[in-house]
VMD Tcl script that draws the C-alpha trace (Angstrom):
set ca {
  {-8.48 -12.56 -14.57}
  {-5.87 -10.56 -16.42}
  {-2.81 -9.12 -14.46}
  {-4.37 -5.68 -14.40}
  {-7.93 -6.66 -13.23}
  {-8.67 -6.72 -9.47}
  {-11.43 -8.64 -8.00}
  {-13.28 -8.09 -4.52}
  {-13.87 -11.23 -2.72}
  {-15.19 -12.25 0.71}
  {-14.19 -15.02 3.13}
  {-14.88 -15.79 6.92}
  {-11.79 -15.28 8.64}
  {-11.59 -15.73 12.43}
  {-15.42 -15.69 12.48}
  {-15.63 -12.47 10.64}
  {-16.82 -11.53 7.14}
  {-13.77 -10.17 5.54}
  {-13.52 -8.50 2.04}
  {-10.29 -8.24 0.08}
  {-9.01 -7.33 -3.39}
  {-7.19 -9.71 -5.41}
  {-5.23 -9.11 -8.54}
  {-2.32 -10.47 -10.58}
  {-1.22 -14.05 -11.13}
  {-1.77 -16.42 -8.06}
  {1.40 -18.27 -9.17}
  {3.57 -14.92 -8.80}
  {5.08 -13.98 -5.62}
  {2.53 -12.56 -3.14}
  {2.36 -8.98 -1.91}
  {-0.31 -8.02 0.89}
  {-1.28 -4.42 0.93}
  {-2.60 -3.37 4.37}
  {-4.74 0.04 4.23}
  {-4.59 3.02 6.39}
  {-7.18 3.77 9.20}
  {-8.88 6.94 8.17}
  {-12.64 7.50 7.98}
  {-13.88 6.09 4.46}
  {-11.03 4.02 3.65}
  {-11.17 0.81 1.65}
  {-8.59 -1.41 0.00}
  {-9.46 0.21 -3.40}
  {-9.59 3.84 -2.18}
  {-6.06 3.46 -0.36}
  {-4.37 1.28 -2.95}
  {-6.24 1.06 -6.18}
  {-3.45 2.40 -8.67}
  {-0.73 0.68 -6.45}
  {-2.64 -2.77 -6.98}
  {-2.78 -2.17 -10.83}
  {1.02 -1.44 -11.14}
  {2.04 -4.24 -8.61}
  {-0.22 -6.95 -10.16}
  {2.15 -7.08 -13.39}
  {4.76 -8.59 -11.26}
  {3.01 -10.05 -8.37}
  {0.10 -11.68 -6.81}
  {-1.54 -8.84 -4.92}
  {-3.93 -9.09 -2.07}
  {-5.52 -6.31 -0.01}
  {-7.65 -7.12 2.92}
  {-10.13 -4.59 4.35}
  {-9.77 -4.64 8.28}
  {-12.42 -4.95 10.77}
  {-14.44 -1.75 10.68}
  {-13.88 -0.72 7.17}
  {-15.15 -1.39 3.66}
  {-17.06 -4.81 3.21}
  {-15.50 -6.43 6.39}
  {-17.56 -6.62 9.63}
  {-18.02 -3.50 11.59}
  {-16.53 -4.85 14.75}
  {-14.46 -3.21 17.52}
  {-13.22 -4.29 20.90}
  {-13.41 -1.85 23.60}
  {-11.05 -3.68 26.16}
  {-7.95 -3.68 23.96}
  {-5.80 -1.70 21.51}
  {-6.88 -1.18 18.01}
  {-3.85 -3.35 17.03}
  {-4.59 -6.26 19.39}
  {-7.64 -7.65 17.82}
  {-6.68 -6.89 14.13}
  {-3.41 -8.67 14.13}
  {-5.16 -12.09 14.83}
  {-7.83 -11.29 12.40}
  {-5.47 -10.73 9.62}
  {-3.54 -13.95 10.65}
  {-6.81 -15.90 10.23}
  {-7.50 -14.24 6.91}
  {-3.98 -15.31 5.65}
  {-4.62 -18.99 6.55}
  {-8.15 -18.77 5.00}
  {-6.86 -17.46 1.67}
  {-3.59 -19.51 1.69}
  {-1.04 -16.91 2.17}
  {2.05 -18.93 3.33}
  {4.73 -16.28 2.62}
  {4.41 -12.82 1.43}
  {5.89 -9.25 1.29}
  {3.51 -6.87 3.46}
  {3.11 -3.19 2.71}
  {1.24 -1.06 4.96}
  {0.04 2.66 4.73}
  {-0.14 4.55 7.97}
  {-2.27 2.54 10.41}
  {-1.80 -0.40 8.04}
  {1.98 0.05 8.44}
  {1.74 0.29 12.22}
  {-0.36 -2.93 12.19}
  {2.47 -4.76 10.19}
  {5.03 -3.50 12.72}
  {2.86 -4.86 15.64}
  {2.63 -8.26 13.87}
  {6.47 -8.31 13.29}
  {7.20 -7.54 17.00}
  {4.80 -10.14 18.19}
  {6.93 -12.99 19.60}
  {4.36 -15.61 18.19}
  {5.06 -14.09 14.55}
  {1.41 -14.47 13.58}
  {1.66 -13.26 10.05}
  {3.90 -14.85 7.24}
  {6.05 -11.99 6.53}
  {9.11 -12.27 4.30}
  {9.85 -8.67 3.95}
  {7.87 -5.54 4.96}
  {7.25 -1.84 4.15}
  {5.64 0.79 6.55}
  {4.55 4.00 4.73}
  {4.07 6.48 7.55}
  {3.26 3.82 9.92}
  {5.20 4.04 13.12}
  {3.67 1.42 15.40}
  {2.06 4.24 17.49}
  {4.86 6.70 18.65}
  {5.83 9.78 16.93}
  {2.31 10.90 15.86}
  {1.64 14.70 16.31}
  {-1.35 15.35 18.81}
  {-2.92 17.84 16.62}
  {-2.92 15.60 13.54}
  {-4.20 12.93 15.57}
  {-7.15 15.05 16.68}
  {-7.88 16.35 13.26}
  {-8.12 12.87 11.84}
  {-10.84 11.86 14.39}
  {-12.87 14.94 13.93}
  {-14.96 13.65 11.07}
  {-18.92 13.92 10.84}
  {-19.72 12.53 7.30}
  {-19.95 15.26 4.71}
  {-18.14 16.08 1.41}
  {-16.30 18.93 3.06}
  {-14.96 16.67 5.89}
  {-13.95 14.02 3.52}
  {-11.98 16.78 1.69}
  {-10.34 18.04 4.89}
  {-9.44 14.51 6.01}
  {-7.93 13.73 2.72}
  {-6.05 17.05 2.85}
  {-4.25 15.75 5.95}
  {-3.05 12.81 3.98}
  {-1.65 14.41 0.73}
  {0.02 17.58 -0.42}
  {-2.75 18.77 -2.75}
  {-6.32 17.65 -2.53}
  {-7.49 19.60 -5.58}
  {-6.88 16.94 -8.34}
  {-8.56 14.12 -6.01}
  {-12.29 15.11 -6.43}
  {-13.38 11.57 -7.22}
  {-11.32 10.20 -4.29}
  {-12.81 12.68 -1.82}
  {-16.35 11.72 -3.14}
  {-15.75 8.05 -2.75}
  {-14.45 8.57 0.68}
  {-17.57 10.40 1.75}
  {-19.79 7.71 0.22}
  {-17.58 4.92 1.90}
  {-17.99 6.69 5.23}
  {-21.75 6.35 5.02}
  {-21.67 2.42 4.94}
  {-23.77 1.27 7.82}
  {-21.71 0.69 11.08}
  {-18.46 2.25 9.73}
  {-18.62 5.46 11.35}
  {-19.74 4.10 14.57}
  {-16.98 1.54 14.52}
  {-14.51 4.47 14.14}
  {-15.97 6.64 16.75}
  {-16.39 3.80 19.30}
  {-12.91 3.57 20.59}
  {-13.09 7.23 21.70}
  {-15.74 6.36 24.42}
  {-14.35 6.44 28.07}
  {-16.04 5.47 31.26}
  {-16.13 8.60 33.29}
  {-16.17 6.61 36.55}
  {-12.94 4.75 35.84}
  {-9.30 6.02 35.58}
  {-7.16 3.77 33.46}
  {-3.66 3.93 32.79}
  {-2.10 2.53 29.47}
  {-0.25 -0.65 29.93}
  {3.57 -0.86 29.55}
  {4.35 -1.04 25.71}
  {7.65 -2.74 24.73}
  {7.07 -1.92 21.12}
  {10.20 0.04 20.47}
  {12.43 -2.48 22.31}
  {10.97 -5.33 20.29}
  {11.97 -3.88 16.87}
  {15.35 -5.19 17.62}
  {13.92 -8.82 17.42}
  {12.78 -8.15 13.73}
  {14.73 -10.32 11.40}
  {13.20 -9.73 7.87}
  {14.12 -6.84 5.53}
  {12.18 -3.76 6.65}
  {11.70 -0.53 4.86}
  {10.42 2.60 6.29}
  {8.99 5.28 3.98}
  {8.56 8.81 5.30}
  {7.07 11.85 3.61}
  {8.99 14.98 4.05}
  {5.95 17.09 4.20}
  {3.91 14.75 6.35}
  {1.42 16.78 8.51}
  {0.72 13.93 10.97}
  {4.29 12.61 12.25}
  {7.32 14.00 13.81}
  {10.06 14.59 11.35}
  {12.79 11.89 11.34}
  {10.70 9.12 12.64}
  {11.78 6.67 9.88}
  {15.46 7.04 10.78}
  {14.77 6.74 14.56}
  {12.99 3.33 14.05}
  {15.45 2.02 11.42}
  {18.23 2.60 14.01}
  {16.36 0.31 16.45}
  {15.60 -2.65 13.85}
  {18.90 -4.26 12.64}
  {17.34 -5.30 9.24}
  {15.62 -1.87 8.42}
  {16.39 1.07 6.15}
  {14.74 4.32 5.87}
  {13.88 6.60 2.90}
  {12.15 9.97 2.39}
  {9.95 11.14 -0.43}
  {8.84 14.72 -1.13}
  {5.36 13.87 -0.37}
  {2.74 13.82 2.41}
  {1.46 11.09 4.82}
  {0.12 8.83 2.04}
  {1.99 8.88 -1.35}
  {0.00 5.88 -2.28}
  {-2.81 8.20 -2.92}
  {-1.30 11.06 -4.72}
  {1.87 9.64 -5.99}
  {1.34 6.02 -6.55}
  {3.69 5.50 -9.49}
  {6.70 7.17 -7.78}
  {5.80 5.06 -4.72}
  {5.81 1.78 -6.78}
  {9.01 2.76 -8.49}
  {10.62 3.01 -5.06}
  {9.09 -0.29 -3.67}
  {9.67 -2.58 -6.65}
  {13.30 -3.13 -6.22}
  {12.79 -3.75 -2.46}
  {9.92 -6.24 -3.10}
  {11.89 -8.03 -5.82}
  {14.80 -8.34 -3.34}
  {17.16 -6.50 -5.74}
}
mol new
graphics top color blue
foreach p $ca { graphics top sphere $p radius 0.5 }
foreach p [lrange $ca 0 end-1] q [lrange $ca 1 end] { graphics top cylinder $p $q radius 0.2 }
display resetview
């Protein structure tokens, strides 16, 4: 395939059917892109233009997480949404031969990268990392979290959801339509809604979470990208996290939660020097 082509492939990883996009020269340095956690997301919907830009310099891989796209619609109701997806992507890395890579994540994908980086077992082969609007869990605005979860498949709901991620949904009609169609894939909506089920007969307290303290153990270059007009996160979260991680830096863009969707060229221009180690 040429550097600008992408191919969707499927492997078995950790016992689960796992789909992923691949683009660029396999001999080039690898970048792994981890998509967000919104309804209707796929690797292509989240990263399409970014994949095409990065593939001129990198071997780009973009897996679809459990519950999304062509990957198995699996959830575990007795653990956090990160806890079962980190080992799944670790198994995928082994299956497709990722031995070392830069990892870039958007929103939930960025949080998942941070969770892998702060895991003492270092399950992912991360050489450097970027989290775009992914905080690892803290600093989310409750109203935004509720709005993201309020999705019953319709074109109107897909437009409202996309509007939470970008500054102007107007030019994104094709994106909105594809998000809606993606949300109709059998099992996807159910997988996204299932974690909200609560047993009314049981009161459970969330276990202690050492995530913030564990950021001090991260020893690879780490970049946090914050949108100044983000509707879903507290202002200044990127600097707060960067102050906790000795290898981290924080930057802000004049965009919303996911510039990978509505400002991919500006985002890639920002990322390239970091990914190349310049």
